[in-house]
C-alpha positions in Angstrom: 0.8 10.9 -83.9 3.3 11.1 -86.4 3.6 7.5 -87.7 6.9 8.1 -89.6 8.6 9.4 -86.4 7.3 6.3 -84.4 8.7 4.0 -87.2 11.8 6.1 -87.8 11.3 6.3 -91.5 11.1 8.9 -94.1 7.6 9.9 -95.1 8.2 8.5 -98.6 8.9 5.0 -97.4 7.3 2.2 -99.5 5.3 -0.7 -98.2 8.0 -3.2 -98.2 10.3 -0.9 -96.1 7.3 -0.3 -93.6 6.8 -4.0 -93.1 10.4 -4.8 -92.6 10.8 -2.0 -90.1 7.8 -2.9 -88.1 8.9 -6.6 -88.0 12.3 -5.5 -86.6 10.7 -3.1 -84.0 8.2 -5.7 -83.0 11.1 -7.9 -81.5 11.7 -5.2 -79.0 8.2 -4.1 -78.2 6.2 -7.2 -77.3 2.5 -6.7 -76.4 3.1 -8.7 -73.0 5.9 -6.4 -72.0 4.7 -3.0 -73.1 1.1 -2.9 -74.1 1.0 0.9 -74.8 4.2 0.8 -76.8 3.0 -2.1 -79.0 -0.5 -0.3 -79.5 1.3 3.0 -80.6 3.6 0.9 -82.9 0.6 -1.1 -84.4 -1.3 2.2 -85.2 1.8 3.9 -86.6 2.3 0.8 -88.8 -1.2 0.6 -90.1 -1.3 4.4 -90.7 2.0 4.3 -92.6 0.9 1.2 -94.6 -2.4 3.0 -95.5 -0.6 6.1 -96.7 2.0 4.2 -98.6 -0.8 2.1 -100.5 -3.0 4.9 -101.1 0.0 6.9 -102.6 1.0 3.7 -104.7 -2.6 3.3 -106.2 -3.0 7.0 -107.0 0.3 7.2 -108.5 -0.6 4.4 -110.9 -3.9 6.0 -111.8 -2.4 9.4 -112.4 0.5 8.1 -114.6 -1.7 5.7 -116.5 -4.4 8.2 -117.5 -2.3 10.4 -119.8 -0.7 7.4 -121.4 -4.1 6.0 -122.4 -5.1 9.3 -123.9 -1.7 9.8 -125.8 -2.5 6.6 -127.8 -5.4 8.4 -129.6 -4.3 12.1 -129.2 -1.3 14.3 -129.9 1.7 13.1 -127.9 3.0 16.6 -127.6 -0.3 18.0 -126.1 0.7 16.7 -122.5 4.4 17.4 -122.6 4.2 20.2 -120.4 2.7 18.0 -117.6 5.9 16.8 -115.7 4.3 16.7 -112.2 2.4 13.3 -112.0 1.7 13.4 -108.1 -1.8 12.4 -107.0 -4.3 15.2 -106.9 -6.4 15.6 -103.8 -10.1 14.7 -104.2 -10.8 18.2 -102.7 -9.9 19.9 -105.8 -12.6 18.4 -107.7 -16.4 18.6 -107.1 -17.9 15.4 -105.5 -21.2 13.8 -106.7 -24.2 14.9 -104.4 -24.3 11.5 -102.8 -20.7 11.5 -101.8 -21.0 15.1 -100.6 -24.0 14.3 -98.3 -22.1 11.2 -97.1 -19.1 13.1 -96.4 -21.1 15.6 -94.5 -22.6 12.8 -92.2 -19.0 11.5 -91.6 -17.8 14.9 -90.3 -18.1 14.9 -86.5 -18.8 11.1 -86.5 -18.5 9.3 -83.1 -19.3 5.8 -81.9 -22.4 7.1 -80.1 -23.8 8.6 -83.3 -23.4 5.7 -85.7 -26.9 4.7 -85.6 -28.2 8.3 -86.1 -26.1 8.9 -89.0 -26.8 5.6 -90.7 -30.5 6.5 -90.6 -29.9 9.8 -92.0 -27.8 8.3 -94.9 -30.6 5.9 -95.6 -33.3 8.8 -95.7 -30.8 10.9 -97.8 -30.3 8.2 -100.2 -26.6 8.0 -99.9 -26.4 4.6 -97.9 -23.6 3.2 -100.3 -21.5 6.4 -100.3 -21.8 6.6 -96.4 -20.5 3.1 -96.2 -17.6 3.9 -98.5 -16.9 7.1 -96.6 -17.2 5.3 -93.3 -14.5 2.7 -94.4 -12.2 5.5 -95.4 -12.7 7.1 -92.1 -11.9 3.8 -90.3 -8.2 4.2 -91.6 -8.1 8.0 -91.3 -8.9 7.7 -87.6 -7.4 4.4 -86.4 -8.3 5.2 -82.9 -12.1 5.0 -83.9 -11.5 1.9 -86.0 -12.5 -1.0 -83.6 -15.8 0.8 -82.4 -16.8 1.5 -86.1 -15.9 -2.0 -87.3 -17.8 -3.5 -84.4 -20.9 -1.7 -85.3 -20.5 -2.2 -89.0 -20.3 -6.0 -88.8 -23.6 -5.9 -87.0 -25.6 -3.4 -89.0 -23.9 -3.3 -92.4 -22.7 -7.0 -92.9 -19.2 -5.8 -93.2 -16.6 -8.8 -93.7 -19.2 -11.1 -95.1 -19.8 -12.1 -98.6 -23.0 -9.9 -98.5 -21.3 -6.5 -97.8 -22.1 -3.7 -100.2 -18.8 -1.8 -99.6 -15.9 -2.4 -101.8 -13.0 -3.4 -99.5 -9.5 -4.2 -100.5 -7.8 -7.4 -99.1 -5.6 -5.5 -96.8 -8.4 -3.5 -95.5 -10.4 -6.6 -95.0 -7.4 -8.0 -93.0 -7.0 -5.0 -91.1 -10.6 -4.7 -89.8 -11.0 -8.4 -89.1 -7.6 -8.4 -87.2 -8.6 -5.4 -85.1 -12.0 -7.0 -84.2 -10.5 -10.2 -83.4 -7.9 -8.7 -81.0 -10.7 -6.5 -79.3 -12.7 -9.7 -78.9 -9.7 -11.6 -77.3 -9.0 -8.6 -75.1 -12.6 -8.4 -73.8 -12.7 -12.3 -73.1 -9.2 -12.3 -71.4 -10.4 -9.5 -69.0 -13.3 -11.7 -68.1 -11.2 -14.8 -67.5 -8.8 -12.6 -65.3 -11.9 -11.5 -63.1 -12.9 -15.2 -62.9 -16.3 -14.2 -64.5 -16.5 -17.5 -66.4 -20.3 -17.4 -66.9 -20.2 -14.0 -68.5 -17.1 -15.2 -70.6 -19.3 -18.1 -72.1 -22.3 -15.7 -72.8 -19.7 -13.2 -74.5 -18.2 -16.0 -76.5 -21.5 -17.1 -77.8 -22.5 -13.7 -78.8 -19.2 -13.2 -80.7 -19.5 -16.7 -82.3 -23.1 -16.1 -83.7 -22.0 -12.9 -85.6 -22.4 -13.6 -89.4 -18.9 -12.4 -90.3 -17.4 -15.1 -88.0 -19.4 -17.7 -89.8 -17.2 -17.4 -92.8 -14.8 -20.4 -92.8 -11.5 -18.7 -92.9 -12.3 -16.2 -90.2 -13.9 -18.9 -88.0 -10.6 -20.9 -88.1 -8.6 -17.9 -87.1 -11.1 -17.1 -84.4 -10.8 -20.6 -83.1 -7.1 -20.3 -83.1 -7.2 -17.0 -81.2 -9.5 -18.6 -78.5 -7.3 -21.5 -78.3 -4.2 -19.4 -77.8 -6.2 -17.5 -74.9 -6.9 -20.6 -73.2 -3.4 -21.7 -73.5 -2.2 -18.4 -71.9 -4.7 -18.2 -69.0 -6.2 -20.2 -66.2 -9.8 -21.5 -66.2 -11.8 -24.4 -64.7 -12.7 -27.7 -66.3 -16.4 -26.8 -66.8 -15.4 -23.6 -68.8 -13.3 -25.6 -71.1 -16.1 -28.0 -71.7 -18.4 -25.2 -72.4 -16.0 -23.7 -74.8 -15.9 -27.1 -76.6 -19.6 -27.1 -76.9 -19.7 -23.6 -78.4 -17.3 -24.5 -81.2 -18.2 -28.2 -81.5 -14.7 -29.5 -80.4 -14.5 -33.2 -79.6 -11.3 -34.9 -79.3 -12.7 -38.5 -79.6 -14.2 -37.5 -83.0 -11.0 -35.7 -84.1 -12.7 -32.4 -84.4 -10.4 -29.8 -82.8 -8.4 -26.6 -83.8 -4.8 -26.1 -84.7 -2.1 -26.3 -83.8 -2.2 -29.9 -82.7 0.3 -29.4 -79.9 -1.6 -26.6 -78.3 -4.8 -28.7 -78.4 -3.1 -31.7 -76.8 -1.7 -29.4 -74.0 -5.1 -28.1 -73.1 -6.6 -31.6 -73.2 -4.0 -32.9 -70.8 -4.3 -29.8 -68.7 -8.0 -30.5 -68.4 -7.4 -34.1 -67.5 -5.1 -32.8 -64.9 -7.5 -30.3 -63.5 -10.2 -32.9 -63.4 -7.9 -35.3 -61.6 -7.0 -32.7 -58.9 -10.6 -31.6 -58.4 -11.9 -35.2 -58.1 -9.1 -36.1 -55.7 -9.6 -32.8 -53.6 -13.4 -33.7 -53.4 -12.5 -37.2 -52.0 -10.1 -35.7 -49.5 -12.9 -33.4 -48.2 -16.1 -35.4 -48.6 -15.1 -39.0 -49.7 -16.4 -42.0 -47.9 -13.8 -43.4 -45.3 -14.3 -46.9 -46.6 -13.0 -46.0 -50.1 -9.4 -47.0 -50.4 -8.1 -43.8 -51.6 -10.1 -41.4 -49.3 -7.6 -41.2 -46.5 -4.5 -41.3 -49.0 -5.9 -38.2 -50.7 -6.4 -36.6 -47.4 -3.0 -37.1 -46.3 -1.6 -35.9 -49.7 -3.7 -32.7 -50.2 -4.3 -31.7 -46.7 -1.8 -29.6 -44.5 -1.6 -31.1 -41.2 1.0 -31.8 -38.4 3.2 -34.9 -38.2 1.2 -36.4 -35.4 -2.1 -36.1 -37.3 -0.4 -37.8 -40.4 0.8 -40.5 -38.1 -2.6 -41.1 -36.7 -4.4 -41.3 -40.1 -1.8 -43.5 -41.5 -1.8 -46.0 -38.6 -5.2 -47.0 -40.0 -3.9 -47.8 -43.3 -3.9 -51.4 -44.7 -2.5 -52.7 -47.8 -5.2 -51.1 -50.1 -4.6 -47.7 -48.6 -0.7 -47.9 -48.9 -1.2 -49.2 -52.6 -3.5 -46.2 -53.3 -0.9 -43.9 -51.8 1.8 -45.3 -54.1 -0.3 -44.8 -57.1 -1.4 -41.4 -56.5 2.0 -40.3 -55.6 3.3 -41.8 -58.9 0.6 -39.9 -60.7 1.6 -36.5 -59.2 5.3 -37.2 -59.8 5.3 -38.6 -63.2 2.0 -37.6 -65.1 1.1 -34.3 -63.5 4.3 -32.8 -62.1 2.9 -29.3 -62.4 0.4 -30.1 -59.6 3.1 -30.6 -57.0 3.6 -27.0 -56.3 -0.2 -27.1 -55.1 0.6 -29.9 -52.5 1.6 -29.0 -48.8 4.6 -31.4 -48.9 7.3 -30.7 -51.4 8.1 -34.3 -51.4 5.0 -36.3 -52.7 6.7 -39.6 -51.2 6.8 -38.2 -47.8 4.4 -40.9 -46.5 7.1 -43.6 -46.8 8.6 -42.7 -43.7 5.4 -43.8 -41.9 5.5 -47.2 -43.5 5.5 -50.2 -41.1 9.0 -51.6 -40.5 8.4 -55.3 -39.7 11.3 -57.6 -38.5 12.2 -59.7 -41.5 12.8 -63.3 -41.0 15.4 -63.3 -43.8 17.4 -60.7 -41.6 17.4 -63.0 -38.7 18.5 -65.9 -40.9 21.6 -63.9 -41.5 21.9 -63.0 -37.8 21.8 -66.7 -37.1 24.6 -67.6 -39.6 26.7 -64.7 -38.2 26.3 -65.9 -34.6 27.0 -69.6 -35.7 30.3 -68.6 -37.3 31.3 -66.1 -34.4 30.7 -68.9 -31.8 32.6 -71.4 -33.8 35.5 -69.0 -34.0 35.4 -68.0 -30.6 35.4 -71.7 -29.3 38.2 -72.7 -31.8 40.9 -72.1 -29.1 39.3 -74.6 -26.6 40.0 -77.5 -28.6 42.3 -77.8 -31.5 40.5 -78.8 -34.7 36.8 -79.1 -33.7 35.0 -82.0 -35.2 32.0 -81.5 -37.5 29.6 -82.7 -34.9 30.9 -80.2 -32.4 30.5 -77.4 -35.1 27.0 -78.6 -35.8 26.2 -78.3 -32.1 27.7 -74.8 -31.9 25.3 -73.8 -34.8 22.4 -75.3 -33.2 23.0 -73.7 -29.8 23.0 -70.3 -31.6 19.5 -70.9 -33.0 17.7 -70.2 -29.6 19.5 -66.9 -28.7 18.7 -65.8 -32.4 14.9 -66.6 -31.9 14.9 -64.7 -28.5 16.6 -61.8 -30.1 14.1 -61.8 -32.9 11.1 -61.7 -30.4 12.7 -58.9 -28.4 13.1 -57.0 -31.6 9.6 -57.5 -32.6 8.4 -56.3 -29.3 10.7 -53.2 -29.6 9.2 -52.5 -33.0 5.7 -52.3 -31.6 6.9 -50.0 -28.8 8.7 -47.7 -31.2 5.7 -47.5 -33.6 3.9 -45.6 -30.8 6.9 -43.2 -30.6 7.3 -42.8 -34.3 6.8 -39.1 -34.3 9.5 -38.5 -31.7 11.8 -41.1 -33.6 11.4 -39.2 -36.9 12.1 -35.9 -35.3 15.3 -37.4 -33.6 16.4 -39.2 -36.8 15.9 -35.9 -38.8 18.5 -34.1 -36.5 21.0 -37.0 -35.9 21.2 -38.9 -39.3 22.6 -37.1 -42.4 19.9 -36.7 -45.1 22.3 -37.8 -47.9 22.6 -41.2 -46.1 19.0 -41.5 -45.1 17.0 -39.6 -47.9 13.8 -41.3 -47.4 14.0 -41.5 -43.7 13.7 -45.2 -43.6 16.2 -45.7 -40.9 15.2 -44.5 -37.4 17.6 -43.9 -34.5 15.3 -45.6 -31.8 13.7 -48.3 -34.1 17.0 -49.4 -35.7 19.8 -47.9 -33.9 19.2 -49.7 -30.5 18.8 -53.2 -32.0 22.0 -52.6 -33.9 23.8 -51.6 -30.8 22.6 -54.9 -29.2 23.9 -56.7 -32.1 27.2 -55.0 -31.9 27.4 -55.9 -28.2 26.6 -59.6 -28.8 29.3 -60.0 -31.4 31.7 -58.1 -29.2 30.9 -60.5 -26.4 31.9 -63.4 -28.6 34.7 -62.0 -30.4 35.7 -58.7 -28.8 36.8 -56.0 -31.3 37.1 -58.4 -34.2 33.4 -59.4 -33.8 32.3 -55.7 -33.7 34.4 -54.7 -36.9 33.2 -57.8 -38.7 29.5 -57.1 -38.1 29.7 -53.3 -38.6 31.7 -53.8 -41.8 29.1 -56.2 -43.1 26.2 -53.8 -42.5 28.0 -50.8 -44.0 28.9 -52.8 -47.2 25.3 -53.9 -47.5 24.0 -50.2 -47.2 26.5 -48.7 -49.5 27.1 -51.5 -52.2 24.1 -52.0 -54.3 25.6 -54.6 -56.4 24.4 -58.3 -55.6 25.7 -61.7 -56.7 22.5 -62.9 -58.2 18.8 -62.4 -58.7 16.1 -63.0 -56.0 13.9 -66.0 -56.4 10.6 -65.0 -54.6 9.1 -68.6 -54.7 12.2 -69.7 -52.8 11.9 -66.9 -50.4 8.2 -67.8 -49.5 9.0 -71.5 -49.1 12.3 -71.1 -47.0 12.3 -67.6 -45.5 14.9 -68.4 -42.9 17.2 -70.0 -45.1 16.7 -67.5 -47.9 18.3 -64.9 -45.8 21.6 -66.9 -46.3 21.1 -67.1 -50.1 24.1 -65.8 -52.2 21.7 -63.6 -54.3 21.4 -61.2 -51.3 25.1 -60.7 -50.8 27.3 -58.1 -52.4 30.8 -59.6 -53.7 32.5 -57.3 -51.2 30.6 -58.7 -48.3 31.9 -62.2 -49.1 35.4 -61.0 -49.4 35.4 -59.0 -46.2 33.8 -61.9 -44.3 36.4 -64.3 -45.3 39.1 -62.1 -44.5 37.8 -61.2 -41.1 37.2 -64.9 -40.3 40.8 -65.9 -41.3 41.9 -62.8 -39.0 40.0 -63.8 -36.2 41.1 -67.5 -36.5 44.6 -66.4 -36.6 44.3 -64.4 -33.4 42.6 -67.2 -31.5 45.1 -69.8 -32.6 48.4 -67.9 -32.9 48.0 -64.9 -30.7 46.5 -66.1 -27.6 47.5 -63.1 -25.6 45.4 -60.9 -28.0 42.8 -59.7 -25.5 40.2 -58.2 -27.8 39.2 -61.7 -29.2 39.0 -63.4 -25.8 36.1 -61.5 -24.0 34.3 -64.7 -23.7 37.3 -67.0 -22.6 36.5 -66.6 -18.9 32.9 -67.6 -19.4 33.4 -70.8 -21.7 
């Protein structure tokens, strides 16, 4: 491989130019996108860097040698030597040790390293063999990883006890090559879900002497941290990795960077939460408050089965369902894609829909006003006692309507699945996003109320009731705050409390009452307010 052609540089480029070119080309040749291209670029970069550094070192040696001799000799003696290029070592006779070591290097392969090392020891050229082996690592980049992996185990390379002289850039190149090879091996085991083999291999790597050096150990831990950040794994594997390195979040012993470690800890907590909840959903005791909610949230089942399970829910189960859904939505949102339902709050459509006494307090007030307005034409200016009697007379119909609605709620609770199906198709989703309003459960009672007000005040009664309901639904502004203690003490009267009403409801009610009174008093021929006339 021509490293200069890969880097698109001249063969006399210096180290600075090589590094700049490599950094520029690395932006368009990422290891995740083009692994082969990145490997080719990396090998070309290292080869070119080695050549440039070797050239710079030998040029300094060749230039400095004559100058040192000129200080004591004749300056004109070396004037004829204008070419100061480095001379190849092949032009000189090597010492016997280096000659024997170089002979052992020739034809060297990864499978013959043990044999050649034994021969070097027998031939008393062990140090020369190590030096030649180091040069061979950079002369043959393709064999560098295998040679370095063998050398760190048998020759104590990259440790303070190594016998071979190694420059800083050679040390960095070899350690980087080995660390990347280790990372690749561990990544392949994670991709194959071989977690036990992963831990065993990690322990083997971590026990090597060269990785016990502080700086290299820190670099190795950062690489493993990055690997865990980029891959998927189980909680037990993460715990075993923490044991291997001695990581303990409570003691503040963890690798850098901090943000990546925090992400892994949160991810571990997330996986623990999900695994625990899944175990409860599959094998949890039924008397636990979160067993059935976990089963509903994590198990794919038809709507009828969901309704059957949630019909057994009490307050504890509904509260557990609310807490689990909030955890999924706000603390662990990445888990939502694992759930069978895209909306984690889908269970709200199965919530009981009881008949509120506060609602019927408002209905009673409305019926009282409608009765008074409907009867105003019978006697001009009704006295307060008669108004009170009209209000009292409407109390009994209100109670009867309330009991009928409660019975209807019990009937429709058994038809909830069909009611949900019908409501999904008849009610627009933007007006009913949580599917609280149901066609059968709420639609039929509302039609009954419209008919009741229409019976009393005709079209004016229907328009008034319908307008009050719509304003309540679409206007969220209220005139005050709710006092819960007052609600608990006076549930019927609290329905008429001003804090529940929108200002627009009050304005609309006053306007419609004035119009209805005007029609009753001054437009007696107006037929749509006199449906009740023949009956009174």
